Structures are given as C-alpha cells and as structure tokens.
TORBAMI-776036 format. One record per residue (C-alpha): residue number from 1; residue in three letters; chain; x, y, z. Coordinates in pm, whole numbers, plus 50000, padded with zeros to 5 digits. Layout:
{node NUM,"ALA","A",{X,Y,Z}},
...
end
This chain:
{node 1,"MET","A",{04108,57736,84810}},
{node 2,"ILE","A",{04187,57550,85126}},
{node 3,"LYS","A",{04082,57231,84974}},
{node 4,"LEU","A",{04293,57286,84672}},
{node 5,"ALA","A",{04593,57358,84884}},
{node 6,"ILE","A",{04531,57035,85089}},
{node 7,"ILE","A",{04504,56828,84768}},
{node 8,"ILE","A",{04824,56984,84632}},
{node 9,"VAL","A",{04992,56901,84975}},
{node 10,"LEU","A",{04872,56543,84961}},
{node 11,"ILE","A",{04978,56500,84594}},
{node 12,"LEU","A",{05327,56630,84678}},
{node 13,"ILE","A",{05331,56397,84985}},
{node 14,"ILE","A",{05236,56100,84784}},
{node 15,"ALA","A",{05485,56207,84508}},
{node 16,"VAL","A",{05769,56216,84766}},
{node 17,"ILE","A",{05667,55886,84893}},
{node 18,"ILE","A",{05657,55724,84546}},
{node 19,"ALA","A",{05984,55881,84469}},
{node 20,"ARG","A",{06143,55752,84778}},
{node 21,"PHE","A",{05992,55416,84712}},
{node 22,"PHE","A",{06147,55398,84369}},
{node 23,"ILE","A",{06491,55527,84493}},
{node 24,"TYR","A",{06479,55264,84774}},
{node 25,"LYS","A",{06375,55000,84513}},
{node 26,"LYS","A",{06672,55109,84294}},
{node 27,"GLU","A",{06905,55093,84578}},
{node 28,"VAL","A",{06784,54752,84685}},
{node 29,"VAL","A",{06827,54636,84310}},
{node 30,"SER","A",{07177,54763,84320}},
{node 31,"LEU","A",{07261,54592,84633}},
{node 32,"ASN","A",{07112,54261,84492}},
{node 33,"GLN","A",{07327,54308,84175}},
{node 34,"GLN","A",{07636,54365,84387}},
{node 35,"LEU","A",{07576,54058,84599}},
{node 36,"ASP","A",{07502,53861,84268}},
{node 37,"ASP","A",{07839,53977,84129}},
{node 38,"MET","A",{08011,53867,84454}},
{node 39,"LYS","A",{07863,53520,84421}},
{node 40,"LYS","A",{07998,53506,84068}},
{node 41,"ASP","A",{08344,53595,84183}},
{node 42,"LEU","A",{08412,53468,84531}},
{node 43,"GLU","A",{08783,53572,84511}},
{node 44,"SER","A",{08681,53922,84487}},
{node 45,"ASN","A",{08758,54160,84784}},
{node 46,"SER","A",{08454,54375,84702}},
{node 47,"LEU","A",{08223,54502,84965}},
{node 48,"LEU","A",{07858,54653,84939}},
{node 49,"LYS","A",{07847,55006,84863}},
{node 50,"VAL","A",{07527,55218,84929}},
{node 51,"GLY","A",{07456,55512,84702}},
{node 52,"LEU","A",{07180,55650,84914}},
{node 53,"ASN","A",{07238,55835,85225}},
{node 54,"ASP","A",{07000,55636,85448}},
{node 55,"LYS","A",{07086,55547,85803}},
{node 56,"ASP","A",{06901,55209,85789}},
{node 57,"LEU","A",{07028,55102,85449}},
{node 58,"ASN","A",{07373,55184,85545}},
{node 59,"LEU","A",{07345,54996,85864}},
{node 60,"LEU","A",{07209,54687,85684}},
{node 61,"ALA","A",{07492,54714,85428}},
{node 62,"SER","A",{07743,54739,85716}},
{node 63,"GLN","A",{07608,54421,85880}},
{node 64,"ILE","A",{07624,54248,85554}},
{node 65,"ASN","A",{07979,54360,85495}},
{node 66,"GLU","A",{08087,54222,85833}},
{node 67,"ILE","A",{07949,53886,85739}},
{node 68,"ILE","A",{08131,53908,85401}},
{node 69,"LYS","A",{08460,53981,85580}},
{node 70,"VAL","A",{08404,53703,85824}},
{node 71,"TYR","A",{08337,53462,85531}},
{node 72,"LYS","A",{08639,53587,85325}},
{node 73,"GLU","A",{08862,53529,85635}},
{node 74,"GLU","A",{08737,53181,85693}},
{node 75,"GLN","A",{08775,53117,85319}},
{node 76,"ARG","A",{09139,53235,85327}},
{node 77,"ILE","A",{09215,53025,85649}},
{node 78,"SER","A",{09049,52723,85475}},
{node 79,"ARG","A",{09269,52770,85155}},
{node 80,"SER","A",{09570,52803,85369}},
{node 81,"ASN","A",{09494,52493,85572}},
{node 82,"ASN","A",{09430,52289,85258}},
{node 83,"LEU","A",{09757,52388,85110}},
{node 84,"LYS","A",{09934,52308,85433}},
{node 85,"LEU","A",{09763,51967,85436}},
{node 86,"LYS","A",{09862,51885,85086}},
{node 87,"GLU","A",{10214,51997,85168}},
{node 88,"GLU","A",{10219,51772,85480}},
{node 89,"ILE","A",{10081,51475,85283}},
{node 90,"THR","A",{10352,51525,85022}},
{node 91,"ASN","A",{10617,51539,85295}},
{node 92,"ILE","A",{10477,51248,85485}},
{node 93,"SER","A",{10471,51042,85154}},
{node 94,"HIS","A",{10843,51134,85087}},
{node 95,"ASP","A",{10936,51052,85450}},
{node 96,"PHE","A",{10798,50700,85394}},
{node 97,"ARG","A",{10885,50643,85034}},
{node 98,"THR","A",{11255,50727,85054}},
{node 99,"PRO","A",{11355,50456,85300}},
{node 100,"LEU","A",{11116,50208,85152}},
{node 101,"THR","A",{11275,50260,84808}},
{node 102,"SER","A",{11615,50208,84957}},
{node 103,"ILE","A",{11510,49889,85142}},
{node 104,"LYS","A",{11360,49750,84820}},
{node 105,"GLY","A",{11660,49832,84615}},
{node 106,"PHE","A",{11918,49683,84833}},
{node 107,"SER","A",{11692,49383,84916}},
{node 108,"GLU","A",{11663,49313,84534}},
{node 109,"LEU","A",{12056,49350,84500}},
{node 110,"LEU","A",{12102,49095,84778}},
{node 111,"SER","A",{11851,48858,84600}},
{node 112,"ALA","A",{11982,48895,84252}},
{node 113,"GLU","A",{12365,48901,84313}},
{node 114,"ASN","A",{12473,48544,84384}},
{node 115,"ASN","A",{12852,48653,84362}},
{node 116,"LEU","A",{12836,48919,84629}},
{node 117,"SER","A",{13114,48905,84875}},
{node 118,"GLU","A",{13026,48862,85242}},
{node 119,"GLU","A",{13170,49217,85309}},
{node 120,"LYS","A",{12921,49360,85045}},
{node 121,"LYS","A",{12628,49159,85190}},
{node 122,"ALA","A",{12714,49293,85538}},
{node 123,"GLU","A",{12736,49642,85395}},
{node 124,"TYR","A",{12391,49618,85229}},
{node 125,"LEU","A",{12232,49460,85519}},
{node 126,"ASP","A",{12361,49746,85737}},
{node 127,"ILE","A",{12221,49998,85507}},
{node 128,"ILE","A",{11875,49814,85507}},
{node 129,"GLN","A",{11884,49801,85890}},
{node 130,"LYS","A",{11968,50166,85909}},
{node 131,"LYS","A",{11679,50250,85677}},
{node 132,"ILE","A",{11434,50033,85875}},
{node 133,"ASP","A",{11536,50219,86199}},
{node 134,"ASN","A",{11481,50557,86017}},
{node 135,"LEU","A",{11148,50432,85911}},
{node 136,"LEU","A",{11043,50312,86269}},
{node 137,"SER","A",{11168,50645,86409}},
{node 138,"THR","A",{10946,50832,86162}},
{node 139,"VAL","A",{10650,50613,86254}},
{node 140,"ASN","A",{10722,50672,86621}},
{node 141,"LEU","A",{10737,51050,86563}},
{node 142,"PHE","A",{10405,51047,86388}},
{node 143,"TYR","A",{10253,50842,86656}},
{node 144,"ASP","A",{10367,51081,86918}},
{node 145,"MET","A",{10233,51363,86724}},
{node 146,"SER","A",{09899,51211,86680}},
{node 147,"LYS","A",{09872,51145,87070}},
{node 148,"ILE","A",{09958,51508,87128}},
{node 149,"ASP","A",{09725,51658,86878}},
{node 150,"SER","A",{09442,51423,87019}},
{node 151,"LEU","A",{09516,51515,87377}},
{node 152,"ASP","A",{09567,51152,87457}},
{node 153,"GLU","A",{09927,51231,87591}},
{node 154,"GLN","A",{09899,51214,87970}},
{node 155,"ILE","A",{10067,51502,88132}},
{node 156,"LYS","A",{10201,51448,88497}},
{node 157,"LEU","A",{10346,51764,88636}},
{node 158,"GLU","A",{10610,51713,88910}},
{node 159,"LYS","A",{10915,51868,89076}},
{node 160,"LEU","A",{11213,51796,88839}},
{node 161,"ASP","A",{11589,51851,88873}},
{node 162,"PHE","A",{11658,51989,88524}},
{node 163,"SER","A",{12028,51922,88549}},
{node 164,"MET","A",{11989,51562,88602}},
{node 165,"VAL","A",{11770,51514,88277}},
{node 166,"PHE","A",{11957,51762,88069}},
{node 167,"LEU","A",{12321,51661,88136}},
{node 168,"GLU","A",{12243,51278,88086}},
{node 169,"LEU","A",{12085,51339,87754}},
{node 170,"LEU","A",{12362,51567,87637}},
{node 171,"PHE","A",{12624,51311,87733}},
{node 172,"MET","A",{12452,51062,87505}},
{node 173,"PHE","A",{12547,51273,87206}},
{node 174,"HIS","A",{12891,51344,87290}},
{node 175,"GLN","A",{13041,51107,87037}},
{node 176,"ASP","A",{12797,51232,86763}},
{node 177,"PHE","A",{12914,51597,86814}},
{node 178,"GLU","A",{13282,51500,86814}},
{node 179,"GLU","A",{13240,51314,86484}},
{node 180,"LYS","A",{13084,51627,86323}},
{node 181,"ASN","A",{13340,51853,86481}},
{node 182,"ILE","A",{13082,52047,86667}},
{node 183,"LYS","A",{13224,52210,86974}},
{node 184,"VAL","A",{12966,52196,87261}},
{node 185,"ASP","A",{12988,52447,87555}},
{node 186,"VAL","A",{12751,52460,87848}},
{node 187,"ILE","A",{12734,52802,87998}},
{node 188,"ASN","A",{12607,52911,88338}},
{node 189,"GLU","A",{12585,52540,88436}},
{node 190,"GLU","A",{12492,52626,88795}},
{node 191,"ASN","A",{12151,52750,88677}},
{node 192,"PHE","A",{12061,52403,88533}},
{node 193,"SER","A",{12047,52277,88885}},
{node 194,"ASN","A",{11713,52461,88949}},
{node 195,"ASP","A",{11399,52251,89000}},
{node 196,"ILE","A",{11136,52290,88736}},
{node 197,"TRP","A",{10750,52213,88743}},
{node 198,"ALA","A",{10705,51984,88452}},
{node 199,"ASP","A",{10634,51640,88307}},
{node 200,"ARG","A",{10956,51439,88296}},
{node 201,"LYS","A",{10882,51258,87975}},
{node 202,"SER","A",{10788,51577,87793}},
{node 203,"VAL","A",{11112,51742,87922}},
{node 204,"GLU","A",{11326,51453,87801}},
{node 205,"ARG","A",{11157,51453,87461}},
{node 206,"VAL","A",{11198,51832,87421}},
{node 207,"ILE","A",{11571,51822,87523}},
{node 208,"LEU","A",{11635,51529,87301}},
{node 209,"ASN","A",{11472,51702,86996}},
{node 210,"LEU","A",{11657,52016,87054}},
{node 211,"ILE","A",{12006,51843,87083}},
{node 212,"GLN","A",{11910,51640,86760}},
{node 213,"ASN","A",{11814,51964,86596}},
{node 214,"SER","A",{12140,52135,86684}},
{node 215,"LEU","A",{12325,51811,86566}},
{node 216,"ARG","A",{12152,51849,86244}},
{node 217,"TYR","A",{12197,52215,86166}},
{node 218,"ALA","A",{12501,52340,86354}},
{node 219,"SER","A",{12812,52396,86145}},
{node 220,"SER","A",{13083,52419,86420}},
{node 221,"TYR","A",{12956,52501,86759}},
{node 222,"LEU","A",{12673,52471,86997}},
{node 223,"ASN","A",{12647,52685,87307}},
{node 224,"ILE","A",{12378,52596,87556}},
{node 225,"SER","A",{12311,52863,87827}},
{node 226,"SER","A",{12057,52926,88104}},
{node 227,"MET","A",{11929,53200,88324}},
{node 228,"VAL","A",{11659,53245,88582}},
{node 229,"ALA","A",{11402,53513,88526}},
{node 230,"ASP","A",{11025,53575,88614}},
{node 231,"ASP","A",{10983,53228,88784}},
{node 232,"LYS","A",{11111,53061,88462}},
{node 233,"LEU","A",{11424,52869,88381}},
{node 234,"ARG","A",{11536,52987,88031}},
{node 235,"VAL","A",{11745,52746,87833}},
{node 236,"VAL","A",{11909,52871,87514}},
{node 237,"PHE","A",{12045,52655,87244}},
{node 238,"SER","A",{12265,52867,87004}},
{node 239,"ASN","A",{12462,52737,86715}},
{node 240,"ASP","A",{12611,52863,86382}},
{node 241,"THR","A",{12450,52737,86068}},
{node 242,"ASP","A",{12428,52778,85695}},
{node 243,"LYS","A",{12119,52567,85642}},
{node 244,"ILE","A",{11848,52799,85793}},
{node 245,"SER","A",{11744,53132,85649}},
{node 246,"GLU","A",{11521,53411,85794}},
{node 247,"GLY","A",{11226,53270,85588}},
{node 248,"ASP","A",{11235,52934,85763}},
{node 249,"ILE","A",{11203,53102,86127}},
{node 250,"SER","A",{10816,53180,86101}},
{node 251,"GLN","A",{10755,52804,85998}},
{node 252,"ILE","A",{11032,52633,86196}},
{node 253,"PHE","A",{10774,52484,86462}},
{node 254,"ASP","A",{10513,52382,86185}},
{node 255,"ARG","A",{10431,52014,86140}},
{node 256,"THR","A",{10653,51845,85892}},
{node 257,"TYR","A",{10844,52168,85798}},
{node 258,"THR","A",{11213,52131,85733}},
{node 259,"ALA","A",{11469,52378,85615}},
{node 260,"ASP","A",{11601,52101,85387}},
{node 261,"LYS","A",{11347,52133,85118}},
{node 262,"SER","A",{11462,51817,84935}},
{node 263,"ARG","A",{11448,51628,85278}},
{node 264,"SER","A",{11763,51453,85166}},
{node 265,"ASP","A",{11886,51404,85529}},
{node 266,"GLY","A",{11578,51186,85618}},
{node 267,"GLN","A",{11461,51438,85854}},
{node 268,"ASN","A",{11088,51489,85864}},
{node 269,"GLY","A",{11053,51821,86058}},
{node 270,"LEU","A",{10837,51687,86350}},
{node 271,"GLY","A",{11089,51724,86617}},
{node 272,"LEU","A",{11052,52108,86683}},
{node 273,"TYR","A",{10665,52086,86642}},
{node 274,"ILE","A",{10647,51809,86907}},
{node 275,"ALA","A",{10887,52010,87125}},
{node 276,"LYS","A",{10669,52328,87103}},
{node 277,"GLN","A",{10344,52126,87189}},
{node 278,"LEU","A",{10511,51963,87481}},
{node 279,"VAL","A",{10657,52269,87611}},
{node 280,"GLN","A",{10326,52461,87599}},
{node 281,"SER","A",{10136,52169,87758}},
{node 282,"SER","A",{10373,52221,88070}},
{node 283,"GLY","A",{10308,52588,88087}},
{node 284,"GLY","A",{10632,52680,87912}},
{node 285,"GLU","A",{10729,52891,87615}},
{node 286,"ILE","A",{10941,52831,87305}},
{node 287,"LYS","A",{11068,53062,87038}},
{node 288,"ALA","A",{11334,53061,86758}},
{node 289,"SER","A",{11537,53348,86597}},
{node 290,"LEU","A",{11817,53391,86364}},
{node 291,"LEU","A",{12078,53665,86379}},
{node 292,"GLY","A",{12332,53645,86116}},
{node 293,"ASN","A",{12430,53291,86081}},
{node 294,"GLU","A",{12352,53204,86447}},
{node 295,"PHE","A",{12027,53006,86509}},
{node 296,"LYS","A",{11880,53028,86858}},
{node 297,"ILE","A",{11606,52850,87027}},
{node 298,"GLU","A",{11488,52969,87364}},
{node 299,"VAL","A",{11280,52757,87600}},
{node 300,"ASP","A",{11120,52864,87918}},
{node 301,"PHE","A",{11033,52608,88180}},
{node 302,"PRO","A",{10832,52708,88494}},
{node 303,"LEU","A",{11041,52691,88807}},
{node 304,"PHE","A",{10919,52478,89093}},
{node 305,"SER","A",{10757,52648,89378}},
{node 306,"GLY","A",{10687,52484,89723}},
{node 307,"ASN","A",{10319,52612,89692}},
{node 308,"ILE","A",{10263,52404,89380}},
{node 309,"LYS","A",{10092,52079,89473}},
{node 310,"GLU","A",{09845,52004,89186}},
{node 311,"THR","A",{09921,51773,88890}},
{node 312,"ARG","A",{09731,51700,88582}},
end
C-alpha cells in the first residue's frame, strides 16, 4: 500500500514537472514569436508580454524590454539626427547656390551685353561684389562652426571690461539701424561697466551675432538692458518682430536654422548657433523667448572675481 502511494506521488511529481516543462516551453515559444514579430516591424512600440506568473521569466522579459526601450530610443535619435543632417545639407546647398547663381547670371550679362552703359556695368559689378562678400561670409561662418564643433577653437579666459567691447560693436551698426528705422535704447548702461571673465574674441563674436540678429528681425525697436545677479552679468536683447513665431523658439539655436524658411534674406542661421556654443564655452548661458511680438535673448556672462587666476 505504501509502495503504491509512493509510486502515485512520484507519478504526480513527474506529471507536474512535465506539465511545467511544456508550459515553460510554450511561454518561451511565445516570447520567441513576439521577438520575431518585433524584428519584422522595427517601428512597432511593442514590448514582451509574459503570460506565465513566473518570477524568473518576468525578470528576463523585463531585462529584454529595457534593452528594447534603449534600442528604440537610439533608433528615434538616429532618425531625428538623420533628418536634421538632411535639412542642414539642403540649407547649406541653398546658402551657396543662391549667391553663386546670382554671380553667374550677372557675369553672363556683363559678358553678353556689349551695349551696356557704364552705369549698368557698375551696378552689376556692385551686385557681384556683394554676392561674393556674402559667400565669403558664409564660408567664414561654416569655418568658425567647424572649429567650435571640433574643439579647435582656443579659449583664453581673462578679465574683460564688457562695456568697452559692447559699445564699440554697437556703434559700428548705428547707421544700419538708422537706415532700417529701428530705435535702439541701451538701458541700465552703468551695469555694462562690470568686468566679466571670458574670452575676448568669443564675446566679440557673440555680441556681433546678437546685434546682427536684432538688425535682421527687429521691426521698430531694440532695447538692450543689463543686470547683475548671482555672480553673472545678464545682458538682454529685446526687439519687436513679425518674423518669429513660438514654433521657432525651440530651434532658434540649432545649426543652420532660420525663421525665414525661404532663406530669401541670404542668412544661414549659424549666428545664434555659434553664439550659444561660444557663451557656453566661457561658462555662460543663453536662452531665447517670445512674448507676444517681443523676441528676447538673454545672455549670462560670468563676472570677474579677484580670486580667479586660471585660464584655459
């Protein structure tokens, strides 16, 4: 009787083991099928699902799902970067093709027309010269961008009187603002006299790019104000505009991005990108915002402290 009971128990144990084996096998087959389906549809957001309440299988599925999530995120980033690269290549091609087409066209006119007046010749030559200058400016910007991105740009931090750099550059554009009927006001001018800790060439380029950006987008005014807070000199460029929308703000510092989708003004969008890289390389911050029709760029430069001695 005891032997029979033992045999029955062993048979039950073996039956349970066999049953669990087949259940596990069925679950493994299901997981393999799910993975196979995912391979066929890499765009799917599906994750592995375990039908069996088993700690080890659920842990395995959880680990695989984490790997799938990482892969999906890398895939998304890769697609996004590829799209950006294609857009940048298109923009770069446009930036070079437009002035080159104009140069070619007016050169052909000069060559073909024998009865052109001296006045017309001078006009065409002037247009060609401006297009060449525009092309050289574009080449220089791309060269600057490549140096910044490859870390070849040498940064030398030093004590710098911000007002000396800022006012000199702003004065250079006095006539340009007058010609466009843009009223320029410098507010809290006394704060500009603070010494900052930055690279002179970088600061000059940042200010130059921000002034040119304001000249490009401002409708009727440009206010430049400043304040000192948290060991930073904050400089704010504010101007009214009808050329920038809320959708532009998140991309305004991207390479080759410009609010003018047609790029009809010959601008390539590198100015603000370069400004951001240079500000950050000196330990500062820069951000943009749009409230109503007022576009604002805020730049924080580190203030100079007598304890600072190192440069890089």
